[in-house]
DSSP file (Angstrom, degrees, kcal/mol; ACC not computed):
  #  RESIDUE AA STRUCTURE BP1 BP2  ACC     N-H-->O    O-->H-N    N-H-->O    O-->H-N    TCO  KAPPA ALPHA  PHI   PSI    X-CA   Y-CA   Z-CA
    1    1 A M              0   0    0      0, 0.0     2,-0.3     0, 0.0     0, 0.0   0.000 360.0 360.0 360.0 128.8  -24.0   20.6  -16.1
    2    2 A A        -     0   0    0      1,-0.0     2,-0.4     2,-0.0     0, 0.0  -0.671 360.0-147.7 -89.7 138.9  -21.5   19.9  -13.3
    3    3 A F        -     0   0    0     -2,-0.3     2,-0.7     0, 0.0    -1,-0.0  -0.828  18.9-117.8-105.2 144.6  -17.8   20.5  -13.9
    4    4 A L        -     0   0    0     -2,-0.4     2,-0.2     2,-0.0     6,-0.0  -0.711  30.2-149.7 -82.0 117.0  -15.0   18.4  -12.3
    5    5 A H    >   -     0   0    0     -2,-0.7     3,-1.7     1,-0.1    -1,-0.0  -0.524  23.4-114.1 -84.5 156.1  -13.0   20.6  -10.0
    6    6 A S  T 3  S+     0   0    0      1,-0.3    -1,-0.1    -2,-0.2    -2,-0.0   0.735 114.8  54.9 -64.0 -22.7   -9.3   19.9   -9.5
    7    7 A N  T 3  S+     0   0    0      2,-0.1    -1,-0.3     0, 0.0    -3,-0.0   0.472  87.4  96.4 -91.9  -0.1   -9.9   19.0   -5.9
    8    8 A Q  S <  S-     0   0    0     -3,-1.7     2,-0.1     1,-0.1    -4,-0.0  -0.720  81.2-113.9 -88.9 137.9  -12.5   16.3   -6.6
    9    9 A P        -     0   0    0      0, 0.0     2,-0.2     0, 0.0    -4,-0.1  -0.398  28.7-146.1 -69.8 145.5  -11.4   12.7   -6.8
   10   10 A T     >  -     0   0    0     -2,-0.1     4,-1.6     1,-0.1     3,-0.2  -0.438  33.7 -94.1 -99.4 177.6  -11.6   11.0  -10.1
   11   11 A L  H  > S+     0   0    0      1,-0.2     4,-2.3     2,-0.2     5,-0.2   0.884 126.8  58.1 -59.5 -38.5  -12.3    7.3  -10.9
   12   12 A K  H  > S+     0   0    0      1,-0.2     4,-2.7     2,-0.2    -1,-0.2   0.875 102.5  54.1 -60.0 -38.5   -8.5    6.7  -10.9
   13   13 A H  H  > S+     0   0    0     -3,-0.2     4,-2.4     2,-0.2    -1,-0.2   0.914 108.8  47.9 -62.3 -42.8   -8.3    8.0   -7.3
   14   14 A F  H  X S+     0   0    0     -4,-1.6     4,-1.9     2,-0.2    -2,-0.2   0.892 112.4  48.9 -66.3 -39.0  -11.0    5.6   -6.2
   15   15 A I  H  X S+     0   0    0     -4,-2.3     4,-2.1     2,-0.2    -2,-0.2   0.928 112.9  47.1 -65.4 -44.9   -9.2    2.7   -7.9
   16   16 A L  H  X S+     0   0    0     -4,-2.7     4,-2.6     1,-0.2    -2,-0.2   0.874 108.1  56.2 -64.8 -36.9   -5.9    3.6   -6.4
   17   17 A R  H  X S+     0   0    0     -4,-2.4     4,-2.3     1,-0.2    -1,-0.2   0.925 108.7  47.1 -60.0 -43.9   -7.4    4.0   -3.0
   18   18 A Q  H  X S+     0   0    0     -4,-1.9     4,-2.7     2,-0.2    -2,-0.2   0.888 110.4  52.8 -65.7 -39.0   -8.7    0.4   -3.2
   19   19 A E  H  X S+     0   0    0     -4,-2.1     4,-2.5     2,-0.2    -2,-0.2   0.919 110.0  48.3 -60.7 -43.6   -5.3   -0.8   -4.4
   20   20 A V  H  X S+     0   0    0     -4,-2.6     4,-2.6     2,-0.2    -2,-0.2   0.924 112.8  47.7 -64.0 -44.7   -3.6    0.8   -1.4
   21   21 A L  H  X S+     0   0    0     -4,-2.3     4,-2.3     2,-0.2    -2,-0.2   0.916 112.9  48.5 -63.3 -43.0   -6.1   -0.7    1.0
   22   22 A N  H  X S+     0   0    0     -4,-2.7     4,-2.3     1,-0.2    -1,-0.2   0.906 112.4  48.7 -63.6 -40.8   -5.7   -4.1   -0.6
   23   23 A F  H  X S+     0   0    0     -4,-2.5     4,-3.0    -5,-0.2     5,-0.2   0.906 108.6  53.7 -65.6 -40.4   -2.0   -3.8   -0.4
   24   24 A Y  H  X S+     0   0    0     -4,-2.6     4,-2.3     2,-0.2    -2,-0.2   0.935 110.8  46.2 -59.1 -47.1   -2.1   -2.7    3.2
   25   25 A R  H  X S+     0   0    0     -4,-2.3     4,-2.2     1,-0.2    -1,-0.2   0.921 113.2  50.2 -60.8 -44.0   -4.2   -5.8    4.1
   26   26 A Y  H  X S+     0   0    0     -4,-2.3     4,-1.9     1,-0.2    -2,-0.2   0.923 110.6  48.9 -59.6 -46.8   -1.8   -8.0    2.1
   27   27 A A  H  X S+     0   0    0     -4,-3.0     4,-1.0     1,-0.2    -1,-0.2   0.885 109.8  51.6 -64.2 -39.1    1.3   -6.6    3.8
   28   28 A I  H >< S+     0   0    0     -4,-2.3     3,-0.6     1,-0.2     4,-0.3   0.909 108.9  51.2 -64.6 -40.9   -0.3   -7.0    7.3
   29   29 A R  H >< S+     0   0    0     -4,-2.2     3,-1.4     1,-0.2    -1,-0.2   0.876 104.9  57.8 -62.2 -36.2   -1.0  -10.7    6.5
   30   30 A C  H >< S+     0   0    0     -4,-1.9     3,-1.3     1,-0.3    50,-0.3   0.778  94.1  66.3 -65.3 -26.2    2.6  -11.1    5.4
   31   31 A T  G X< S+     0   0    0     -4,-1.0     3,-1.9    -3,-0.6    -1,-0.3   0.632  77.5  84.4 -72.6 -11.1    3.8  -10.0    8.8
   32   32 A R  G <  S+     0   0    0     -3,-1.4    -1,-0.3    -4,-0.3    -2,-0.2   0.768  81.7  63.4 -60.5 -23.5    2.3  -13.2   10.3
   33   33 A G  G <  S+     0   0    0     -3,-1.3    -1,-0.3    -4,-0.2    -2,-0.2   0.527  75.4 103.7 -79.6  -5.3    5.5  -15.0    9.4
   34   34 A I    <   -     0   0    0     -3,-1.9     6,-0.1     1,-0.2    44,-0.0  -0.686  59.3-159.4 -79.5 117.7    7.6  -12.8   11.7
   35   35 A P        +     0   0    0      0, 0.0    -1,-0.2     0, 0.0    -4,-0.0   0.838  69.8  75.2 -71.2 -33.2    8.4  -15.0   14.7
   36   36 A H  S  > S-     0   0    0      1,-0.1     4,-2.0     2,-0.0     5,-0.2  -0.705  71.5-149.3 -86.2 122.2    9.3  -12.3   17.2
   37   37 A P  H  > S+     0   0    0      0, 0.0     4,-2.3     0, 0.0     5,-0.2   0.870  95.5  49.6 -59.7 -40.7    6.1  -10.5   18.5
   38   38 A Q  H  > S+     0   0    0      1,-0.2     4,-2.4     2,-0.2     5,-0.2   0.898 110.0  51.0 -67.4 -38.7    7.8   -7.1   19.0
   39   39 A A  H  > S+     0   0    0      2,-0.2     4,-2.2     1,-0.2    -1,-0.2   0.884 109.8  51.0 -64.0 -37.8    9.4   -7.2   15.6
   40   40 A R  H  X S+     0   0    0     -4,-2.0     4,-2.6     2,-0.2     5,-0.2   0.930 109.7  49.5 -64.6 -45.0    6.0   -7.9   14.1
   41   41 A V  H  X S+     0   0    0     -4,-2.3     4,-2.2     1,-0.2    -2,-0.2   0.915 112.7  47.6 -59.7 -44.3    4.4   -5.0   16.0
   42   42 A E  H  X S+     0   0    0     -4,-2.4     4,-2.1     2,-0.2    -1,-0.2   0.871 111.6  50.3 -66.3 -37.3    7.2   -2.7   14.8
   43   43 A T  H  X S+     0   0    0     -4,-2.2     4,-2.5     2,-0.2    -2,-0.2   0.913 110.7  48.6 -67.6 -42.7    6.8   -3.9   11.2
   44   44 A V  H  X S+     0   0    0     -4,-2.6     4,-2.5     1,-0.2    -2,-0.2   0.906 111.6  50.8 -62.3 -41.3    3.1   -3.3   11.2
   45   45 A A  H  X S+     0   0    0     -4,-2.2     4,-2.4    -5,-0.2    -2,-0.2   0.889 110.1  50.1 -63.6 -39.2    3.7    0.2   12.6
   46   46 A W  H  X S+     0   0    0     -4,-2.1     4,-2.2     2,-0.2    -2,-0.2   0.928 110.9  48.2 -64.9 -45.2    6.2    0.9    9.9
   47   47 A I  H  X S+     0   0    0     -4,-2.5     4,-1.9     1,-0.2    -2,-0.2   0.935 113.6  47.6 -60.9 -46.0    3.8   -0.2    7.1
   48   48 A R  H  X S+     0   0    0     -4,-2.5     4,-2.9     1,-0.2     5,-0.2   0.905 110.5  51.3 -62.6 -41.4    1.0    1.8    8.6
   49   49 A S  H  X S+     0   0    0     -4,-2.4     4,-2.5     1,-0.2    -1,-0.2   0.872 108.0  52.7 -66.2 -35.3    3.2    4.9    9.0
   50   50 A E  H  X S+     0   0    0     -4,-2.2     4,-0.9     2,-0.2    -1,-0.2   0.905 112.9  44.2 -64.3 -41.2    4.3    4.6    5.3
   51   51 A I  H >< S+     0   0    0     -4,-1.9     3,-0.6     1,-0.2    -2,-0.2   0.936 116.5  46.2 -67.7 -46.9    0.7    4.5    4.2
   52   52 A E  H >< S+     0   0    0     -4,-2.9     3,-1.5     1,-0.2     4,-0.3   0.861 105.1  61.0 -65.1 -36.4   -0.4    7.4    6.5
   53   53 A R  H 3< S+     0   0    0     -4,-2.5     3,-0.3     1,-0.3    -1,-0.2   0.809 110.7  40.3 -63.0 -29.2    2.6    9.5    5.6
   54   54 A N  T X< S+     0   0    0     -4,-0.9     3,-1.4    -3,-0.6    -1,-0.3   0.216  82.3 108.2-103.8  14.1    1.5    9.6    1.9
   55   55 A R  T <  S+     0   0    0     -3,-1.5    -1,-0.2     1,-0.3    -2,-0.1   0.796  71.9  60.3 -61.4 -31.1   -2.2   10.0    2.7
   56   56 A H  T 3  S+     0   0    0     -3,-0.3    -1,-0.3    -4,-0.3    -2,-0.1   0.605  77.2 116.3 -76.3 -12.7   -2.3   13.6    1.5
   57   57 A L    <   +     0   0    0     -3,-1.4    -3,-0.0     1,-0.1     3,-0.0  -0.286  30.6 169.2 -63.5 139.8   -1.2   12.8   -2.1
   58   58 A S        +     0   0    0    -49,-0.0     2,-0.5     5,-0.0    -1,-0.1   0.516  47.4  99.2-124.2 -15.6   -3.7   13.6   -4.8
   59   59 A D     >  -     0   0    0      1,-0.2     4,-2.3     2,-0.0     5,-0.2  -0.650  64.4-149.0 -76.3 121.1   -1.5   13.3   -7.9
   60   60 A T  H  > S+     0   0    0     -2,-0.5     4,-2.5     1,-0.2     5,-0.2   0.853  95.4  53.0 -63.7 -35.9   -2.3    9.8   -9.3
   61   61 A E  H  > S+     0   0    0      2,-0.2     4,-2.1     1,-0.2    -1,-0.2   0.898 110.3  48.4 -65.3 -38.9    1.2    9.3  -10.8
   62   62 A M  H  > S+     0   0    0      2,-0.2     4,-2.6     1,-0.2    -2,-0.2   0.899 110.9  50.5 -67.3 -40.8    2.7   10.1   -7.4
   63   63 A I  H  X S+     0   0    0     -4,-2.3     4,-2.4     2,-0.2    -2,-0.2   0.930 111.0  48.8 -62.2 -45.7    0.4    7.7   -5.7
   64   64 A E  H  X S+     0   0    0     -4,-2.5     4,-2.3     1,-0.2    -1,-0.2   0.896 111.5  50.4 -61.3 -40.2    1.3    4.9   -8.1
   65   65 A D  H  X S+     0   0    0     -4,-2.1     4,-2.2     2,-0.2    -2,-0.2   0.931 111.3  46.7 -64.0 -46.8    5.0    5.6   -7.6
   66   66 A K  H  X S+     0   0    0     -4,-2.6     4,-2.5     1,-0.2     5,-0.2   0.884 112.2  51.2 -63.9 -38.2    4.7    5.5   -3.8
   67   67 A L  H  X S+     0   0    0     -4,-2.4     4,-2.1     2,-0.2    -1,-0.2   0.903 109.3  50.6 -65.2 -41.1    2.7    2.3   -4.0
   68   68 A R  H  X S+     0   0    0     -4,-2.3     4,-2.0    -5,-0.2    -2,-0.2   0.906 111.1  49.7 -61.8 -42.0    5.3    0.7   -6.3
   69   69 A I  H  X S+     0   0    0     -4,-2.2     4,-2.4     1,-0.2    -2,-0.2   0.935 111.7  45.8 -64.7 -47.5    8.1    1.7   -3.8
   70   70 A I  H  X S+     0   0    0     -4,-2.5     4,-2.5     1,-0.2     5,-0.2   0.850 109.8  55.6 -69.8 -31.2    6.3    0.3   -0.8
   71   71 A R  H  X S+     0   0    0     -4,-2.1     4,-2.3    -5,-0.2    -1,-0.2   0.937 110.2  46.2 -60.7 -45.2    5.5   -2.9   -2.6
   72   72 A R  H  X S+     0   0    0     -4,-2.0     4,-1.9     2,-0.2    -2,-0.2   0.910 113.0  49.3 -64.3 -42.7    9.2   -3.3   -3.4
   73   73 A E  H  X S+     0   0    0     -4,-2.4     4,-2.1     2,-0.2    -2,-0.2   0.912 112.4  46.8 -64.7 -42.9   10.2   -2.6    0.2
   74   74 A V  H  X S+     0   0    0     -4,-2.5     4,-3.0     1,-0.2     7,-0.3   0.901 110.2  53.6 -66.1 -40.1    7.8   -5.0    1.7
   75   75 A K  H  < S+     0   0    0     -4,-2.3    -1,-0.2    -5,-0.2    -2,-0.2   0.883 113.4  43.3 -61.9 -37.9    8.8   -7.7   -0.8
   76   76 A Q  H  < S+     0   0    0     -4,-1.9    -1,-0.2    -5,-0.2    -2,-0.2   0.840 119.0  43.7 -74.0 -33.9   12.4   -7.2    0.2
   77   77 A L  H  < S+     0   0    0     -4,-2.1    -2,-0.2    -5,-0.2    -3,-0.2   0.875 109.7  53.3 -81.7 -40.0   11.7   -7.1    4.0
   78   78 A L    >X  -     0   0    0     -4,-3.0     3,-0.9    -5,-0.2     4,-0.5  -0.869  59.3-160.2-108.8 120.2    9.2   -9.9    4.4
   79   79 A P  H >> S+     0   0    0      0, 0.0     3,-1.0     0, 0.0     4,-0.8   0.824  94.1  60.1 -64.3 -30.3    9.9  -13.4    3.3
   80   80 A A  H 3> S+     0   0    0    -50,-0.3     4,-2.0     1,-0.2     3,-0.1   0.759  92.6  67.6 -68.6 -23.3    6.2  -14.3    3.3
   81   81 A A  H <4 S+     0   0    0     -3,-0.9    -1,-0.2    -7,-0.3     5,-0.1   0.763  96.0  55.3 -68.4 -24.0    5.6  -11.5    0.7
   82   82 A V  H << S+     0   0    0     -3,-1.0    -1,-0.2    -4,-0.5    -2,-0.2   0.866 110.5  43.5 -75.7 -36.4    7.5  -13.5   -1.9
   83   83 A T  H  < S+     0   0    0     -4,-0.8     2,-0.3    -3,-0.1    -2,-0.2   0.815 106.2  68.7 -81.2 -30.2    5.3  -16.6   -1.5
   84   84 A L  S  < S-     0   0    0     -4,-2.0     2,-0.5   -58,-0.0   -54,-0.0  -0.640  90.0-115.4 -87.0 147.1    2.0  -14.8   -1.4
   85   85 A R        -     0   0    0     -2,-0.3    -3,-0.1     1,-0.1    -2,-0.1  -0.695  29.0-121.6 -84.2 129.2    0.7  -13.1   -4.5
   86   86 A S    >   -     0   0    0     -2,-0.5     3,-1.2    -5,-0.1   -63,-0.1  -0.490  30.8-113.6 -69.5 133.5    0.5   -9.3   -4.3
   87   87 A P  T 3  S+     0   0    0      0, 0.0    -1,-0.1     0, 0.0     3,-0.1  -0.363  95.3  21.6 -68.8 147.3   -3.0   -8.0   -4.9
   88   88 A G  T 3  S+     0   0    0      1,-0.2     2,-0.5    -2,-0.1    -2,-0.1   0.510 100.9 102.6  79.7   3.5   -3.6   -5.9   -8.0
   89   89 A R    <   -     0   0    0     -3,-1.2     2,-0.3     2,-0.0    -1,-0.2  -0.975  60.7-146.5-124.7 123.3   -0.6   -7.2   -9.8
   90   90 A A              0   0    0     -2,-0.5    -4,-0.0     1,-0.1     0, 0.0  -0.671 360.0 360.0 -83.6 139.6   -0.7   -9.8  -12.6
   91   91 A K              0   0    0     -2,-0.3    -1,-0.1    -6,-0.0    -2,-0.0   0.385 360.0 360.0-113.3 360.0    2.3  -12.1  -12.7
């Protein structure tokens, strides 16, 4: 019988990983509405750095919290994020 060790990912980790990836794709698509090319590049770099900075997290509550924060920040920053429906969130 195999035991689940604390360092092994759970089903919740896999689900959250998919949510983060879907959100990343969504946020990148939202940057298409930025008219200035350099501003778009910088925004994409910022989104990527936020995702990468929290890559080491393993606590599911912490991951959910960070995802909630970046969703709110992207929604405030990008006007296209308001018109597109965020993945993984029912409205």
